[in-house]
C-alpha positions, -999 to +999 in steps of 0.1 A: -461+116-563-460+080-544-481+052-546-496+061-514-498+098-522-524+086-552-541+060-533-554+089-507-565+108-535-582+083-556-621+078-550-632+045-537-645+021-565-682+016-566-698-018-579-676-026-609-647-010-629-635-014-666-602-028-654-594-058-638-573-058-607-544-073-629-545-045-652-542-022-621-514-042-607-495-037-637-502-001-644-493+008-605-459-012-614-454+006-648-457+040-627-432+029-600-412-001-605-393-003-574-426-001-552-436-025-522-464-049-531-482-036-499-479-003-518-494-015-547-519-036-530-529-002-514-531+018-544-554-009-558-574-016-534-568-053-526-545-073-499-507-077-502-515-115-506-538-109-537-511-086-552-482-113-549-506-140-567-513-111-595-477-104-600-471-144-598-493-145-629-484-118-649-445-131-644-454-164-651-471-154-682-441-129-698-457-098-691-432-087-665-397-099-649-390-093-613-353-085-606-336-083-568-318-046-563-304-044-528-338-051-504-361-046-532-374-059-563-373-038-594-399-050-621-395-044-661-428-048-677-427-063-714-446-039-734-452-061-765-475-085-746-508-092-760-539-092-743-554-123-733-587-119-745-595-128-782-611-096-788-581-072-779-555-101-791-544-074-818-532-049-794-502-052-770-503-039-731-475-013-740-508+007-755-524+004-723-496+014-704-491+043-727-526+054-726-525+054-685-487+065-676-475+082-713-457+065-741-421+064-717-429+045-687-397+037-667-407+000-662-411-009-698-382-026-715-380-032-753-400-055-771-391-091-772-394-117-794-409-141-767-440-119-765-470-135-745-492-143-776-528-146-753-529-182-757 
């Protein structure tokens, strides 16, 4: 099922959600690592520009890596990255991805020694 299909099935969020847009973008990329940012943005319910900014944040902090493959970007998530908030810093983002996408997501690479430590 494509991101666009999931978007049309998802109810519109009201008020607030438990996950941030950063988490939603990360999960959308984990589900479909070659998705266009416009599709990621649509599935999250944000603008394409906001999705670009979030991907830049995640890439700068080592949570994901972008590689150009032909005319598309392909993203690889670092599952060893730790949550940034001190209350969750003892957990890795791979746990969140596994919770929402299953333990073997196509976009997650092996844990790296240089994992973001949330500081």
